[in-house]
C-alpha positions in Angstrom: 9.1 -9.4 -0.5 12.9 -9.6 -0.8 14.5 -6.2 -1.0 16.4 -6.8 -4.2 13.2 -7.9 -5.9 10.6 -5.3 -4.9 12.1 -2.0 -3.5 11.5 0.3 -6.5 12.9 3.8 -6.6 11.1 6.3 -8.7 14.4 7.8 -9.9 15.2 4.6 -11.8 11.8 4.4 -13.5 12.4 3.9 -17.2 9.4 4.6 -19.4 10.9 5.2 -22.8 9.1 2.3 -24.4 5.3 2.5 -24.5 3.2 -0.4 -23.2 1.5 -2.0 -26.2 -2.1 -1.0 -26.9 -4.7 -3.7 -26.0 -8.0 -4.5 -27.8 -10.6 -5.0 -25.1 -10.1 -3.7 -21.6 -12.4 -4.4 -18.7 -13.0 -2.9 -15.3 -13.9 -5.4 -12.5 -15.3 -3.8 -9.4 -15.7 -5.6 -6.1 -16.0 -4.6 -2.4 -12.2 -4.2 -1.9 -10.7 -4.1 -5.3 -10.9 -2.5 -8.8 -9.1 -4.4 -11.5 -8.2 -3.2 -15.0 -7.2 -5.9 -17.5 -7.4 -6.8 -21.1 -8.3 -10.4 -20.4 -11.3 -12.6 -20.8 -14.4 -11.6 -18.8 -14.6 -14.9 -17.0 -10.9 -14.9 -16.0 -11.1 -11.3 -14.7 -14.3 -12.1 -12.7 -12.7 -15.2 -11.2 -9.5 -13.2 -10.3 -11.6 -10.6 -8.5 -13.7 -13.2 -6.7 -10.5 -15.0 -5.6 -9.0 -11.8 -4.2 -12.2 -11.2 -2.2 -12.0 -14.8 -0.9 -8.4 -14.0 0.1 -9.5 -10.9 2.0 -12.3 -13.0 3.7 -9.8 -15.7 4.6 -7.4 -13.1 6.2 -10.3 -11.6 8.2 -11.4 -15.1 9.4 -7.9 -16.3 10.4 -6.7 -13.1 12.1 -10.1 -12.4 13.7 -9.7 -8.8 12.4 -12.4 -7.0 10.5 -12.0 -3.8 8.5 -15.0 -1.8 7.2 -15.7 -1.9 3.5 -13.7 1.0 2.1 -15.2 3.8 0.1 -15.0 3.2 -3.7 -11.9 5.3 -4.3 -10.1 3.9 -1.2 -10.1 0.4 -2.6 -6.9 -1.2 -4.0 -6.8 -0.6 -7.8 -5.0 -3.3 -9.7 -3.6 -2.8 -13.1 -2.8 -6.0 -15.1 0.1 -4.8 -17.3 1.1 -7.8 -19.4 4.2 -10.0 -19.5 7.6 -9.7 -17.7 8.9 -7.3 -20.4 6.0 -4.9 -19.8 6.6 -5.1 -16.1 10.3 -4.4 -16.6 9.5 -1.3 -18.7 7.0 0.0 -16.1 9.1 -0.7 -13.0 12.6 0.1 -14.4 13.8 -3.3 -12.9 14.6 -6.5 -14.7 13.5 -8.8 -11.8 10.2 -7.3 -10.6 7.2 -9.6 -10.6 4.8 -6.9 -9.4 4.6 -4.0 -7.0 2.2 -2.0 -4.8 2.0 1.7 -4.0 -0.1 2.7 -0.9 -1.8 6.1 -1.2 -4.8 7.6 0.5 -7.6 7.5 -2.0 -5.3 5.9 -4.6 -3.6 2.7 -3.6 -2.2 1.0 -6.8 -0.9 -2.5 -7.5 0.7 -3.6 -10.7 0.8 -7.3 -11.7 1.5 -9.3 -14.8 -1.1 -11.3 -16.6 -4.0 -12.8 -14.7 -3.0 -16.4 -13.8 -6.0 -18.3 -12.3 -3.8 -21.4 -12.2 -4.5 -24.5 -10.2 -2.2 -25.4 -7.3 0.6 -23.1 -6.2 0.1 -19.6 -7.5 2.1 -17.8 -10.2 4.8 -15.6 -8.8 3.1 -12.4 -9.9 0.0 -13.5 -8.0 2.2 -14.2 -4.9 3.5 -10.7 -5.1 -0.1 -9.3 -5.2 -1.2 -11.5 -2.3 1.9 -10.6 -0.3 1.3 -6.9 -0.8 -2.4 -7.1 0.0 -1.5 -9.0 3.2 0.5 -5.9 4.3 -2.4 -3.7 3.3 -4.9 -5.7 5.3 -2.7 -6.1 8.4 -1.9 -2.4 8.7 -5.5 -1.5 8.0 -6.9 -3.9 10.6 -4.5 -3.3 13.6 -2.4 -0.5 15.0 0.0 -3.0 16.6 3.5 -2.0 15.3 4.6 -5.5 14.1 8.3 -6.2 14.1 9.8 -6.6 10.7 10.1 -10.4 10.8 6.5 -10.7 11.9 5.3 -8.3 9.2 7.1 -10.1 6.4 6.6 -13.6 7.8 2.8 -13.0 8.0 2.7 -11.7 4.5 4.6 -14.7 3.2 2.4 -17.0 5.2 -0.8 -15.7 3.7 0.6 -15.3 0.2 1.4 -19.0 -0.2 -2.3 -19.7 -1.0 -4.2 -21.9 -3.4 -7.6 -21.1 -4.8 -9.6 -24.3 -5.5 -12.3 -24.7 -8.1 -15.0 -25.4 -5.5 -14.4 -22.0 -3.8 -12.3 -23.3 -1.0 -8.9 -21.8 -0.1 -5.7 -23.1 1.2 -3.7 -20.7 3.4 -0.3 -21.2 4.9 1.2 -23.7 2.4 4.9 -24.2 2.3 6.4 -21.1 0.7 7.9 -22.9 -2.3 9.2 -19.6 -3.7 11.4 -19.3 -0.6 12.9 -22.8 -0.9 16.1 -21.9 -2.7 16.6 -18.9 -0.3 16.4 -21.1 2.8 18.9 -23.6 1.3 21.4 -21.4 -0.5 21.2 -17.9 0.9 23.2 -16.7 3.9 21.6 -18.1 7.0 19.8 -15.9 9.5 19.5 -17.1 13.2 16.2 -16.7 14.9 18.0 -14.4 17.4 18.7 -12.0 14.5 15.1 -12.0 13.5 14.1 -10.9 17.0 16.9 -8.4 17.5 16.9 -5.8 14.6 20.1 -4.2 15.8 21.9 -7.6 15.8 20.6 -8.4 12.4 21.9 -5.1 10.9 25.2 -5.7 12.6 25.5 -9.3 11.3 24.1 -8.7 7.8 26.6 -9.1 5.1 26.5 -7.8 1.5 25.2 -11.1 0.1 21.5 -12.0 -0.1 20.4 -13.7 3.0 17.4 -15.8 4.2 15.6 -13.1 6.2 12.3 -13.5 4.3 12.4 -17.2 4.2 13.3 -17.6 7.8 10.6 -15.1 8.8 8.1 -17.2 7.0 9.4 -20.4 8.7 9.3 -18.9 12.2 5.7 -17.5 11.6 4.5 -20.9 10.2 6.1 -22.9 13.0 4.7 -20.8 15.8 1.3 -20.8 14.1 1.0 -24.6 13.9 3.3 -25.9 16.6 1.2 -27.6 19.4 4.1 -27.3 21.8 4.3 -23.6 21.4 0.6 -22.7 21.5 0.0 -19.2 22.9 3.6 -18.1 22.5 3.0 -15.7 19.7 0.3 -14.0 21.7 2.6 -13.7 24.7 5.4 -12.3 22.5 2.9 -9.6 21.2 1.9 -8.7 24.8 5.5 -8.4 25.8 6.1 -5.9 23.0 2.9 -4.1 23.7 4.0 -3.7 27.4 7.2 -2.1 26.4 9.8 -4.9 26.5 12.7 -4.6 24.2 12.5 -6.9 21.1 15.0 -9.5 22.1 13.9 -9.9 25.8 10.3 -10.0 24.6 11.2 -12.9 22.4 13.3 -14.7 25.0 10.5 -14.3 27.6 7.9 -15.8 25.2 9.9 -18.5 23.4 12.6 -19.5 25.9 16.0 -20.6 24.8 16.4 -19.2 21.3 19.1 -21.8 20.4 16.6 -24.5 21.1 14.0 -22.7 18.9 16.6 -22.4 16.2 17.2 -26.2 16.2 13.5 -26.8 16.2 13.1 -24.6 13.1 15.9 -26.5 11.3 14.2 -29.8 12.1 10.9 -28.4 11.0 12.3 -27.4 7.7 14.1 -30.7 7.1 10.9 -32.6 7.9 9.2 -31.2 4.8 5.7 -31.7 6.1 3.8 -28.5 6.8 0.2 -28.1 8.0 -2.1 -25.8 6.0 -5.4 -24.1 6.8 -8.2 -25.4 4.6 -11.0 -23.0 4.4 -14.2 -24.4 2.9 -16.4 -22.1 0.7 -19.0 -21.5 3.5 -16.3 -19.9 5.6 -15.5 -17.4 2.9 -17.3 -14.6 1.1 -16.9 -12.6 -2.1 -19.1 -9.9 -0.8 -21.3 -8.1 -3.3 -21.3 -9.5 -6.8 -18.3 -8.5 -9.0 -19.4 -5.9 -11.5 -17.7 -6.0 -14.9 -17.6 -3.0 -17.3 -16.2 -3.2 -20.8 -14.2 0.0 -21.4 -15.3 2.0 -24.4 -12.8 2.5 -27.2 -11.4 5.7 -25.9 -10.7 4.4 -22.4 -9.3 1.2 -23.8 -6.9 3.1 -26.1 -5.6 5.3 -23.3 -5.3 2.6 -20.6 -1.6 1.9 -21.2 -0.9 5.6 -20.7 -3.1 5.7 -17.6 -1.0 2.8 -16.2 2.2 4.7 -16.7 0.7 7.9 -15.2 -0.7 6.0 -12.2 2.7 4.4 -11.6 4.0 7.9 -11.0 6.0 10.2 -13.3 8.5 13.0 -12.8 8.5 16.2 -14.8 10.6 14.8 -17.7 8.4 11.6 -17.9 5.2 13.6 -17.7 6.4 15.8 -20.6 7.1 12.7 -22.7 3.7 11.2 -21.9 1.5 14.2 -22.5 1.6 14.3 -26.4 0.4 10.7 -26.6 -2.4 11.4 -24.1 -3.4 14.6 -26.0 -3.5 12.6 -29.3 -5.9 10.1 -27.9 -8.0 12.9 -26.3 -8.3 14.6 -29.7 -9.6 11.3 -31.2 -12.1 10.8 -28.3 -13.1 14.4 -27.3 -16.3 13.3 -25.4 -15.0 10.3 -23.5 -15.1 11.2 -19.8 -12.5 8.5 -18.9 -10.1 9.9 -21.5 -10.7 13.5 -20.4 -10.0 12.6 -16.7 -6.7 10.9 -17.8 -5.9 14.1 -19.8 -6.5 16.2 -16.8 -4.1 14.1 -14.8 -1.4 14.2 -17.6 -1.8 18.0 -17.9 -1.4 18.4 -14.1 1.6 16.2 -14.0 3.2 18.2 -16.8 2.6 21.4 -14.8 -0.2 22.8 -17.0 -2.7 24.0 -14.4 -5.2 25.8 -16.7 -5.3 22.9 -19.1 -5.8 20.4 -16.3 -8.7 22.4 -15.0 -10.3 22.6 -18.4 -9.9 18.9 -19.1 -11.4 18.1 -15.7 -14.4 20.3 -16.2 -15.1 18.6 -19.5 -14.8 15.2 -17.9 -17.2 16.2 -15.1 -19.7 17.6 -17.6 -19.6 14.4 -19.5 -19.8 12.2 -16.4 -20.2 13.8 -13.0 -19.3 10.5 -11.3 -15.6 10.6 -12.5 -13.9 11.1 -9.1 -10.4 11.5 -10.6 -11.5 14.6 -12.5 -12.4 16.3 -9.3 -9.1 15.3 -7.7 -7.0 16.6 -10.6 -9.0 19.9 -10.7 -8.5 20.3 -7.0 -4.7 19.6 -7.3 -4.3 22.2 -10.0 -6.3 24.8 -8.1 -4.3 24.2 -4.9 -1.1 24.7 -6.9 -2.3 28.0 -8.3 -3.5 29.1 -4.8 0.0 29.0 -3.5 0.9 31.9 -5.7 -2.3 33.9 -5.5 -2.5 37.4 -4.2 -5.6 36.6 -2.1 -4.5 33.2 -0.8 -7.5 32.8 1.5 -10.0 33.3 -1.3 -7.9 31.1 -3.7 -7.7 28.2 -1.2 -11.4 28.5 -0.6 -12.1 28.2 -4.3 -9.6 25.3 -4.5 -11.7 23.4 -2.0 -14.8 23.5 -4.3 -13.8 20.3 -6.4 -13.0 18.5 -3.2 -16.3 19.5 -1.6 -18.1 18.2 -4.7 -16.1 15.0 -4.4 -17.0 14.7 -0.7 -20.7 15.0 -1.6 -20.3 12.1 -4.1 -18.1 9.9 -1.8 -18.4 11.0 1.9 -15.5 8.8 3.1 -13.0 9.7 0.3 -9.9 10.7 2.3 -8.6 13.4 -0.1 -11.3 16.0 0.6 -10.6 15.6 4.3 -6.8 15.9 3.8 -7.1 19.0 1.6 -9.6 20.7 3.9 -6.8 20.7 6.5 -4.2 21.7 3.9 -6.4 24.6 2.8 -5.6 26.3 6.1 -2.1 25.0 6.7 -0.7 25.9 3.3 -1.7 29.5 3.6 -0.3 29.8 7.1 -3.6 29.9 9.0 -4.3 27.8 12.1 -6.6 24.9 11.0 -9.8 24.9 13.0 -11.0 22.0 15.1 -13.1 20.7 12.2 -10.1 20.6 9.9 -7.9 18.9 12.5 -10.7 16.3 13.0 -10.9 15.8 9.3 -7.2 15.0 9.0 -7.5 12.5 11.9 -10.4 10.8 10.2 -8.5 10.6 7.0 -5.6 8.9 8.8 -8.1 6.3 10.1 -9.5 5.7 6.6 -6.1 5.2 5.1 -3.7 3.8 7.8 -1.6 2.4 5.0 -0.6 5.9 3.8 2.6 6.4 5.7 3.1 10.0 4.8 -0.5 10.8 6.0 0.1 9.1 9.3 3.3 11.1 9.8 1.7 14.4 9.0 -1.3 13.6 11.3 1.1 12.6 14.1 3.0 15.9 13.7 -0.4 17.7 14.0 -1.3 15.8 17.2 2.1 16.6 18.8 1.6 20.3 18.1 -1.8 19.9 19.9 -0.1 18.4 22.9 -1.6 14.9 22.3 1.7 13.1 22.6 0.4 9.6 23.5 -2.1 9.6 20.7 0.7 10.7 18.4 2.9 7.9 19.7 0.2 5.3 19.0 -0.2 6.7 15.4 3.5 6.8 14.6 4.7 3.5 16.1 3.3 1.4 13.2 5.0 3.8 10.7 8.3 3.5 12.5 8.0 -0.3 12.4 7.1 -0.5 8.7 9.9 -2.3 7.0 9.1 -0.5 3.7 8.3 2.9 5.2 11.4 4.6 3.7 11.9 8.2 4.8 8.6 8.3 6.6 9.7 5.4 8.9 13.0 7.1 9.6 11.3 10.3 10.4 8.8 8.5 12.7 11.6 6.9 14.5 13.3 10.3 15.1 10.0 11.8 16.5 9.4 8.8 18.7 12.9 9.1 20.1 12.2 12.7 20.8 9.0 11.8 22.5 10.9 9.4 24.8 12.9 12.3 26.1 9.8 14.3 27.1 9.2 14.2 30.9 5.7 13.4 32.1 3.5 16.5 31.6 6.1 18.0 29.2 5.6 19.2 25.7 7.4 19.4 22.4 7.8 22.7 20.6 7.8 23.4 16.8 11.4 24.2 17.1 12.1 20.8 18.6 10.4 19.1 15.7 12.2 21.3 13.1 15.6 20.4 14.7 14.9 16.8 14.1 13.6 17.3 10.6 16.4 16.0 8.4 14.7 12.9 6.9 12.4 12.9 3.9 8.8 12.3 4.9 7.8 10.4 1.8 7.5 6.6 2.1 9.1 4.3 -0.4 7.0 3.5 -3.5 5.9 0.0 -2.5 7.9 -3.2 -2.7 
């Protein structure tokens, strides 16, 4: 979504006012989503089913399929309340919702559930936009240009869920109407040429997102331009520079610009109407009413899952401990306590809380994760680091036995060697590669895997892995680092190699991606 609205920086996070306690929280579990909300059961179930239909619609229209994720690798959605609650959580006055991609822990935060008829509520649009990004990067390794990436997300997000189970995709993006009329104009040539766009971009808000939607919509439905999107993609895939790739596929760009203006003035836009039989909700949605302890701690869980720094963690911990004291046998509360203790730097306390959570409910995956995190942190300062890292792997091994395709045990198996300065064996390197395939949306993971592949001499495989990271418009430091490494790869002669020193010389950009939109 537009930069001013959705680019959240963790440093600005303001969490001084607690989210209000709710009475009855539910967990809705479906094939691709987990939803936590304090709403009516019927509304939560409908929201989950609609999101599954949306996933099904994207798979049908793109022709791309992604395997059902492991339970912990689904997108977890927290319904946080009204605009005031969202403002307190995000630290921004104008955020309608946001999404944070993480291996084994992707999180989305939206306002109240709005199963409204017709055009969706803006908070729902944000959720659909972000899931479109998640789906597209999970289903294809093609490094989409920024305009295509954002235009596609806007195209799919303008959706309507009908009562009969049908779905409208590709409606006119009404939430971009004002932008297309009043914001600084962006020529189609600027969309296709990133360097020109950056050069021409002024300080005022412009119509990049709206124009990206318009171009994507027009090329999708225009009978006169059938096949041009595919040709444009092939041109890019074959190595053509962005602007020549567009000119070769679309012809005279000034003509295309005039066509887009006429298309917008015409005000009549085609829409895909997908009947219920073309869509699927997958397995039935399972609803679980949270017990009193989990319900009481959920507002604090939301803040913790948003991400906290040391100061925020210290402020959060007393409230978490107070609820844990009131519900000492609630596994969900104990798992949340383990996370809060770990975030506050209390390793022994985190391990103890995690052990109590696992004893109460061995299926609580987050308890294994937090115990593993704490043990890894302790292992870094251990006298016998090899033995300490081997012990630190035990919670992740137990987690892997519960959930074989959870990416974190695979990642930490590799790290158990790398962090102690040992050469990871082939099995650990294969584990990290597998994790990167399970969580292609985690930009930091892709970057680290790409670095590993380069050190192994697998330069072309690394290039394929890093290209989507470099193209990600919200990749932050990870995207910048990926661009640096790709530029370095371009300088390597056929049969050449890159040394660790070469990579270190280029390493002046943070590897962490931005925290969602």
